[in-house]
C-alpha positions as CSV (number, residue, x, y, z in Angstrom):
1,M,27.6,-53.6,-5.4
2,A,31.1,-52.9,-4.2
3,E,31.4,-51.3,-0.8
4,M,32.9,-47.8,-1.2
5,K,34.4,-45.6,1.6
6,L,36.1,-42.2,1.5
7,W,38.2,-43.2,4.5
8,G,40.1,-46.4,5.6
9,G,43.6,-47.7,6.0
10,R,43.7,-46.8,9.7
11,F,41.1,-49.4,10.5
12,A,41.8,-53.2,10.9
13,G,38.1,-53.9,10.7
14,G,35.0,-52.3,9.2
15,P,32.1,-50.6,10.9
16,S,29.2,-52.7,12.3
17,E,25.9,-53.0,10.5
18,V,24.3,-51.1,13.4
19,F,26.7,-48.2,13.1
20,E,26.3,-48.0,9.4
21,R,22.6,-48.0,9.6
22,F,22.6,-45.4,12.4
23,S,25.1,-43.0,10.8
24,G,24.1,-43.4,7.1
25,S,22.6,-40.2,5.6
26,L,22.0,-41.1,1.9
27,H,18.2,-41.3,2.6
28,F,18.1,-37.6,3.1
29,D,21.3,-36.1,1.6
30,A,20.6,-37.6,-1.8
31,K,19.0,-34.2,-2.4
32,L,22.6,-32.8,-2.7
33,L,23.7,-35.0,-5.6
34,D,23.4,-32.3,-8.2
35,A,25.2,-29.8,-6.1
36,D,27.9,-32.4,-5.3
37,C,28.5,-33.0,-9.0
38,R,28.6,-29.3,-9.9
39,G,31.1,-28.7,-7.0
40,S,33.3,-31.6,-8.1
41,Q,33.3,-30.4,-11.7
42,A,34.6,-27.0,-10.5
43,F,37.1,-28.8,-8.3
44,A,38.4,-30.9,-11.2
45,R,39.1,-27.7,-13.1
46,A,40.9,-26.3,-10.1
47,L,43.0,-29.4,-9.9
48,Q,43.9,-29.0,-13.6
49,R,45.1,-25.5,-12.9
50,V,47.6,-26.8,-10.3
51,D,48.7,-29.7,-12.6
52,I,47.2,-32.5,-10.5
53,L,45.0,-33.4,-13.5
54,T,45.8,-33.2,-17.2
55,P,43.4,-31.4,-19.5
56,E,42.2,-34.7,-20.8
57,E,41.7,-36.1,-17.3
58,C,39.8,-33.0,-16.3
59,T,37.5,-33.3,-19.3
60,Q,36.9,-36.9,-18.6
61,L,35.9,-36.2,-15.0
62,V,33.7,-33.3,-15.8
63,E,31.8,-35.3,-18.5
64,A,31.4,-38.2,-16.1
65,F,29.9,-35.9,-13.4
66,E,27.6,-34.5,-16.0
67,Q,26.4,-38.0,-16.9
68,I,25.8,-38.8,-13.2
69,R,23.7,-35.6,-12.9
70,A,21.6,-36.6,-15.8
71,E,21.1,-40.2,-14.7
72,A,20.1,-39.0,-11.2
73,Q,17.0,-37.4,-12.7
74,Q,15.6,-40.8,-13.6
75,P,13.1,-42.4,-11.2
76,G,14.4,-45.0,-8.9
77,Y,18.0,-43.9,-9.2
78,F,18.7,-44.3,-5.5
79,E,16.5,-47.3,-4.8
80,D,19.2,-50.0,-4.4
81,A,22.0,-47.8,-3.2
82,T,23.6,-48.7,0.1
83,D,26.3,-46.0,0.2
84,E,27.1,-44.2,3.4
85,D,26.1,-40.8,2.0
86,V,25.6,-39.0,-1.3
87,H,29.3,-38.1,-1.6
88,T,30.3,-41.8,-1.4
89,L,27.6,-42.7,-4.0
90,V,28.9,-40.1,-6.4
91,I,32.4,-41.3,-6.1
92,R,31.3,-44.9,-6.6
93,K,29.4,-43.9,-9.7
94,L,32.4,-41.9,-10.9
95,K,34.7,-44.9,-10.5
96,E,32.3,-47.1,-12.5
97,R,32.9,-44.6,-15.4
98,V,36.5,-43.5,-15.2
99,G,38.2,-46.2,-13.0
100,A,41.3,-45.2,-11.0
101,L,41.1,-41.6,-12.2
102,A,38.2,-41.2,-9.8
103,D,40.7,-41.5,-6.9
104,K,42.3,-38.1,-7.9
105,I,39.2,-36.0,-7.4
106,H,39.7,-35.8,-3.6
107,T,43.2,-34.5,-3.9
108,G,43.5,-31.7,-1.4
109,R,39.7,-31.8,-0.6
110,S,38.0,-32.8,2.6
111,R,34.5,-34.1,2.9
112,N,34.0,-31.3,5.5
113,E,34.4,-28.6,3.0
114,Q,32.6,-30.6,0.3
115,V,29.5,-30.9,2.5
116,S,29.6,-27.1,3.2
117,L,29.9,-26.4,-0.5
118,D,27.1,-28.7,-1.5
119,T,24.8,-27.4,1.2
120,R,25.5,-23.8,0.1
121,L,24.9,-24.5,-3.5
122,W,21.7,-26.3,-2.8
123,L,20.4,-23.6,-0.3
124,R,21.3,-20.7,-2.6
125,D,19.1,-22.2,-5.3
126,E,16.3,-22.9,-2.8
127,I,16.3,-19.4,-1.5
128,D,15.9,-18.1,-5.1
129,I,12.9,-20.2,-5.5
130,L,11.4,-19.2,-2.1
131,Q,11.9,-15.5,-2.8
132,E,10.1,-15.9,-6.1
133,R,7.2,-17.6,-4.3
134,L,7.1,-15.0,-1.6
135,A,6.9,-12.3,-4.3
136,G,3.9,-14.2,-5.7
137,V,2.2,-13.9,-2.3
138,M,3.0,-10.2,-2.2
139,G,1.7,-9.8,-5.7
140,A,-1.6,-11.5,-4.8
141,L,-2.0,-9.1,-1.9
142,V,-1.5,-6.1,-4.2
143,A,-4.0,-7.5,-6.7
144,M,-6.6,-8.0,-4.0
145,A,-6.0,-4.5,-2.7
146,R,-6.6,-3.1,-6.2
147,K,-9.9,-5.0,-6.3
148,Y,-11.3,-3.4,-3.1
149,P,-9.7,0.0,-2.8
150,H,-12.5,1.8,-0.8
151,T,-13.7,-0.9,1.6
152,V,-13.7,0.2,5.2
153,V,-13.0,-2.4,7.9
154,S,-12.4,-2.4,11.6
155,G,-8.8,-2.6,12.8
156,Y,-8.4,-4.6,16.0
157,T,-6.3,-4.5,19.1
158,H,-6.8,-7.3,21.7
159,L,-9.3,-8.7,19.1
160,R,-11.6,-5.9,19.9
161,R,-12.7,-3.3,17.4
162,A,-10.4,-0.3,17.6
163,Q,-10.2,2.1,14.7
164,A,-11.5,2.1,11.1
165,V,-9.0,1.4,8.4
166,L,-9.1,0.7,4.7
167,W,-9.0,-3.0,3.7
168,T,-6.1,-2.0,1.4
169,H,-4.2,-0.7,4.4
170,Y,-4.7,-4.0,6.2
171,L,-3.4,-6.0,3.2
172,L,-0.4,-3.7,2.9
173,A,0.5,-4.4,6.5
174,Y,1.1,-8.0,5.5
175,F,2.9,-6.8,2.3
176,E,5.3,-5.0,4.6
177,M,5.9,-8.1,6.7
178,F,6.6,-10.2,3.7
179,A,8.8,-7.5,2.2
180,R,11.0,-7.8,5.4
181,D,10.9,-11.6,5.0
182,H,12.1,-11.2,1.4
183,E,14.9,-9.1,2.6
184,R,15.8,-11.5,5.4
185,L,16.0,-14.4,2.9
186,G,18.2,-12.3,0.7
187,Q,20.5,-11.6,3.7
188,A,20.6,-15.4,4.4
189,R,21.5,-16.0,0.8
190,A,24.3,-13.5,0.9
191,R,25.9,-15.3,3.9
192,T,25.3,-18.6,2.1
193,N,26.9,-17.4,-1.1
194,V,30.5,-17.7,0.1
195,M,32.8,-20.4,-1.4
196,P,34.4,-22.8,1.2
197,L,36.6,-25.1,-1.1
198,G,40.3,-24.8,-0.3
199,S,39.7,-25.0,3.4
200,G,40.5,-28.7,3.7
201,A,39.3,-30.5,6.8
202,L,40.1,-27.5,9.0
203,A,43.7,-26.3,8.3
204,G,43.4,-25.3,4.6
205,S,44.4,-27.2,1.5
206,G,48.0,-28.3,1.0
207,F,47.8,-27.5,-2.7
208,P,48.0,-24.0,-4.2
209,L,44.3,-23.9,-5.3
210,D,43.1,-20.7,-6.9
211,R,40.1,-20.2,-4.5
212,E,38.9,-17.0,-6.2
213,A,38.8,-18.9,-9.6
214,I,36.7,-21.7,-8.0
215,A,34.3,-19.1,-6.6
216,R,33.9,-17.4,-10.0
217,D,33.4,-20.8,-11.6
218,L,30.5,-21.6,-9.2
219,G,29.0,-18.1,-9.1
220,F,30.0,-17.3,-5.5
221,A,30.3,-13.7,-4.4
222,A,33.4,-14.3,-2.2
223,I,35.5,-16.9,-0.6
224,T,35.5,-17.9,3.1
225,R,38.2,-16.3,5.2
226,N,39.1,-18.9,7.8
227,S,39.5,-22.6,7.2
228,M,38.6,-23.6,10.8
229,D,35.5,-21.4,10.7
230,V,34.4,-23.2,7.5
231,S,34.6,-26.6,9.1
232,A,32.6,-25.4,12.2
233,D,30.2,-23.1,10.5
234,R,26.4,-23.7,10.1
235,D,25.5,-20.0,10.8
236,F,24.3,-19.7,7.2
237,A,21.9,-22.6,7.7
238,L,20.6,-21.0,11.0
239,D,20.2,-17.7,9.2
240,F,18.0,-19.3,6.7
241,L,16.0,-21.3,9.3
242,Y,15.4,-18.1,11.2
243,A,14.3,-16.3,8.1
244,A,12.1,-19.2,7.2
245,S,10.6,-19.3,10.7
246,V,9.7,-15.6,10.7
247,T,8.1,-15.9,7.2
248,M,6.1,-18.9,8.5
249,L,5.1,-16.8,11.5
250,H,3.7,-14.1,9.3
251,L,1.9,-16.7,7.1
252,S,0.4,-18.2,10.2
253,R,-0.9,-14.8,11.4
254,L,-2.5,-14.1,8.1
255,A,-4.0,-17.6,8.1
256,E,-5.4,-17.0,11.6
257,D,-6.9,-13.7,10.5
258,W,-8.6,-15.2,7.5
259,I,-9.9,-18.2,9.4
260,L,-11.6,-15.7,11.6
261,Y,-12.7,-13.4,8.9
262,S,-14.2,-16.2,6.8
263,S,-16.2,-17.6,9.8
264,D,-19.9,-17.3,10.1
265,E,-19.4,-14.9,13.0
266,F,-17.4,-12.4,10.8
267,G,-18.6,-13.2,7.3
268,W,-16.1,-10.8,5.7
269,L,-14.4,-13.4,3.4
270,E,-15.5,-16.3,1.2
271,L,-12.7,-18.7,0.7
272,G,-12.6,-20.5,-2.7
273,D,-13.9,-24.0,-3.1
274,D,-10.5,-25.0,-4.3
275,V,-8.8,-24.2,-1.0
276,T,-11.4,-25.6,1.4
277,S,-12.8,-29.0,2.3
278,G,-16.0,-30.4,3.7
279,S,-17.0,-32.6,6.6
280,S,-17.5,-36.3,6.5
281,L,-20.6,-35.9,8.8
282,M,-21.9,-32.3,8.6
283,P,-23.0,-31.4,5.1
284,Q,-23.0,-27.7,5.6
285,K,-19.4,-27.3,6.5
286,K,-16.8,-25.5,4.4
287,N,-13.6,-25.8,6.3
288,P,-10.5,-23.6,5.9
289,D,-8.1,-26.5,5.8
290,S,-5.5,-24.8,3.6
291,L,-5.1,-22.0,6.1
292,E,-5.1,-24.3,9.1
293,L,-2.4,-26.4,7.5
294,I,-0.3,-23.3,6.9
295,R,-0.8,-22.3,10.6
296,G,0.1,-25.9,11.7
297,K,3.2,-26.2,9.6
298,S,4.6,-23.1,11.1
299,G,5.3,-25.0,14.3
300,R,7.1,-27.6,12.3
301,V,9.4,-25.0,10.8
302,F,10.0,-23.4,14.2
303,G,11.0,-26.9,15.3
304,D,13.5,-27.2,12.5
305,F,15.2,-24.0,13.6
306,T,15.3,-25.0,17.2
307,S,16.6,-28.5,16.3
308,L,19.8,-27.1,14.6
309,F,20.2,-24.2,17.0
310,V,20.4,-26.6,20.0
311,T,22.5,-29.1,18.0
312,M,25.2,-26.4,17.4
313,K,25.2,-24.8,20.8
314,G,27.8,-27.0,22.6
315,L,30.0,-28.2,19.8
316,P,33.8,-27.7,20.2
317,M,35.8,-26.5,17.2
318,T,35.7,-27.6,14.5
319,Y,33.8,-30.3,12.7
320,N,31.7,-32.8,14.7
321,R,29.5,-35.5,13.3
322,D,26.6,-33.9,15.1
323,M,26.6,-31.4,12.2
324,Q,25.2,-34.1,9.9
325,E,21.9,-33.3,11.6
326,D,21.7,-30.0,9.8
327,K,20.4,-31.5,6.6
328,E,16.9,-32.8,7.6
329,P,15.7,-29.6,9.3
330,L,17.1,-27.5,6.5
331,F,15.5,-29.6,3.8
332,D,12.2,-29.8,5.7
333,A,12.0,-26.1,6.4
334,A,12.6,-25.2,2.8
335,A,10.0,-27.7,1.6
336,Q,7.4,-26.6,4.2
337,L,7.9,-22.9,3.5
338,G,7.8,-23.4,-0.2
339,G,4.5,-25.3,0.0
340,A,3.0,-22.8,2.4
341,L,3.9,-19.8,0.2
342,E,2.4,-21.5,-2.9
343,M,-0.7,-22.4,-0.9
344,M,-1.2,-18.9,0.5
345,R,-0.9,-17.3,-3.0
346,V,-3.7,-19.6,-4.3
347,V,-5.8,-18.8,-1.2
348,I,-5.5,-15.1,-1.7
349,E,-6.2,-15.3,-5.4
350,S,-9.4,-17.4,-4.8
351,T,-10.8,-15.5,-1.9
352,R,-13.7,-13.0,-2.3
353,L,-14.3,-10.1,0.1
354,H,-17.9,-9.1,1.0
355,P,-17.3,-5.4,1.5
356,E,-20.7,-4.7,3.1
357,K,-20.0,-7.0,6.1
358,P,-17.0,-5.3,7.5
359,A,-18.4,-1.9,6.7
360,Q,-21.5,-2.7,8.7
361,A,-19.4,-3.9,11.6
362,A,-17.4,-0.7,11.6
363,D,-20.6,1.4,11.8
364,V,-21.7,-0.3,15.0
365,G,-18.5,-0.7,17.0
366,W,-17.5,2.8,18.0
367,V,-14.4,2.6,16.0
368,V,-14.9,6.4,15.5
369,A,-14.3,7.2,19.1
370,T,-10.7,8.2,18.6
371,D,-11.7,10.4,15.6
372,L,-14.1,12.3,17.8
373,A,-11.6,12.7,20.6
374,E,-8.9,14.0,18.2
375,A,-11.5,16.4,16.6
376,L,-12.2,17.9,20.1
377,A,-8.4,18.2,20.6
378,R,-8.0,20.0,17.3
379,A,-10.8,22.4,18.4
380,G,-8.9,23.3,21.6
381,T,-10.1,20.8,24.2
382,P,-7.2,19.3,26.1
383,F,-6.9,15.7,24.9
384,H,-7.3,14.1,28.3
385,R,-10.7,16.0,28.7
386,A,-11.6,15.0,25.1
387,H,-10.8,11.4,25.8
388,Q,-13.1,11.5,28.9
389,L,-15.9,13.2,27.0
390,V,-16.0,10.6,24.2
391,G,-15.7,7.8,26.8
392,K,-18.8,9.1,28.5
393,L,-20.5,9.4,25.2
394,V,-19.8,5.7,24.5
395,L,-21.0,4.8,27.9
396,E,-24.3,6.7,27.5
397,S,-24.8,5.1,24.1
398,I,-24.4,1.7,25.6
399,R,-27.0,2.6,28.2
400,Q,-29.4,3.9,25.6
401,G,-28.7,1.1,23.0
402,K,-27.5,3.7,20.5
403,Q,-24.8,3.3,17.8
404,P,-22.7,6.2,16.5
405,L,-24.9,6.9,13.5
406,D,-27.9,7.2,15.8
407,W,-26.6,10.5,17.2
408,T,-27.5,13.8,15.5
409,A,-25.4,16.9,15.6
410,A,-27.9,18.6,17.9
411,E,-27.8,15.6,20.3
412,L,-24.0,15.7,20.4
413,A,-24.0,19.4,21.3
414,A,-26.7,18.8,23.9
415,F,-24.5,16.0,25.4
416,A,-21.5,18.3,25.7
417,P,-21.0,21.8,24.3
418,E,-17.5,21.0,23.2
419,F,-19.1,19.0,20.3
420,T,-19.6,21.2,17.3
421,A,-22.1,20.5,14.5
422,D,-19.3,19.6,11.9
423,M,-18.1,16.9,14.2
424,A,-21.2,14.8,13.5
425,R,-19.7,13.8,10.2
426,L,-17.0,11.9,12.0
427,L,-19.6,9.4,13.2
428,H,-19.1,7.9,9.7
429,P,-15.9,5.7,9.9
430,S,-14.9,6.7,6.3
431,E,-14.8,10.4,7.3
432,G,-12.4,10.0,10.3
433,M,-9.9,8.1,8.1
434,K,-9.5,11.3,6.0
435,T,-7.7,12.9,8.9
436,R,-5.0,10.2,8.8
437,E,-3.0,11.2,5.7
438,V,0.4,11.0,7.4
439,P,2.8,8.6,5.5
440,G,2.0,5.1,6.7
441,G,-1.5,6.1,7.8
442,T,-4.9,4.8,6.6
443,G,-6.0,8.0,4.9
444,P,-7.3,7.3,1.4
445,A,-4.6,9.4,-0.3
446,A,-1.8,7.9,1.8
447,V,-3.0,4.4,1.2
448,A,-3.3,4.9,-2.6
449,K,0.3,6.2,-2.7
450,A,1.5,3.3,-0.5
451,L,-0.2,0.8,-2.8
452,D,1.5,2.4,-5.9
453,E,4.8,2.3,-4.1
454,A,4.3,-1.3,-3.0
455,E,3.6,-2.3,-6.6
456,A,6.7,-0.5,-7.8
457,R,8.9,-2.1,-5.1
458,L,7.6,-5.6,-6.0
459,A,8.4,-4.9,-9.7
460,R,12.0,-4.0,-8.7
461,R,12.3,-7.2,-6.6
462,K,11.3,-9.3,-9.6
463,Q,13.9,-7.7,-11.9
C-alpha cells in the first residue's frame, strides 16, 4: 500500500514510526468518511464553477467519491488501512480511481476547513437522530401519563414527603426537562449548521469560490463569517456536548427516581423483565441495570464535555493539533446519549405503575399539611398563625400515632376553633390538589390541559 500524505516537500525526511502511531487518527475519525466524501463532492462542483475543473473532471471526481462512499459501507473496509487519517485515506482511494486528477481536489482547500466541514456534517445528522430519540422518550412519558391520569403520589423535597401531586404532573415535569433538552440540541444544531469551506487554513481561500453556492449544495443555513474563527472554532462541538450533558443529567435523575420507586421500600413501579437482570447468587433479585447504566453513563458524557472544554481553554489562534482531540469525546457523547435515550424509552414503555402504593403513602405522610394551612389562610387566619396551628396538629398526631384520615371534623374543631367542618375534606390528598388549578399546578383540570398541550407540542416537534 503506497504511503500517502497531504503535506510534504518541506521535509527532507519522513515522520518516525512512533510519531505516526501517536498522531494517527484513522481509528476514530473513520466515522467521518461519508461526510468527507459529500463535502469533497460539493467542493469539486465549486472548483468547476471557478474553472479549476472541467465539467468532465468534476463528474469523474463526484462519481469516484460516490463509489468510495458505497464501498465504505462494506464490512472490513478499514481493516488494513495505515493512513494518517480519514482524509488521507479518501484521497488515496480517490487516486486509485482517477489517478493524477485526485491532486486537484485540494486546490484552495485546507485540511483545517475540511475537518470543520466534515465534523459539522456528521454532527448535524447525529443531532437529528438524537432529537428524534428524545421525542420518543417524551412520547413514552405522555403515553404513560394517559394510562394513569388520576393516580395521586407524594411529591418530595429533601427526599421527604412534601405535597400530593398527580402522577401525570410528575411525568410532565420530566417532559418539560426533555423539551428544553430538545430545544438545546436544536440550538447546537443551528450553530453547527454553518458552512466553513472557503476559509482556507486561516486566511481565506485564494480562489474566488462561491461560498453561498457551496452552502446551498450541502444544505447549510449560512456561511461562516471569519476565516480565522473557523480554523480555531470548536464552540459548536462544545455546545453539543453541553446539550448532551444536560440531557444525560435529566435522564440520570429520572433513572434515580425510578430505581427508588421500583425498590421494595417504595413499590410504586414494576420494571419490565426486558430491562432488568437477575443476580448470579440471589435468586429473588430483579435489578434495575438499565437505569443504573443510564445513570452511570451520564458521568462518561460529562467527562467528554470536560475533556474538550479543558483542551480548548489555552489554545492560541488559530488551529493547533490539540484540536484533533475533539473527535473522540464528540463521537462518544453522541453514542452514549443515543443509547441512553433509546434505553429510557424502552424502560418507560415496559414499566407498570401500582397506583394503590403511592396513594396509600400519600394518605399517611401528612402531605395535606400545606392544604390545611392554606385553607385556614383563605378563611382569614394569618398564614404564619395557620402554619403554626397545622404544625402543632402534626406534632399532636405523631404523639397519638394518628394519621390525617384518623381525624374527624369534630376533633379538628376541638383541637383549634379556626378549623371549620368543611376543612376535614382536605385530609384527603386528592381534595387539596383541587385548589391548585393555577397554570403549571397539579390541579386535575390544570394537569389535564397541560397533558393535552404537551401532546400537541410533541406533535409539532415531529413535523
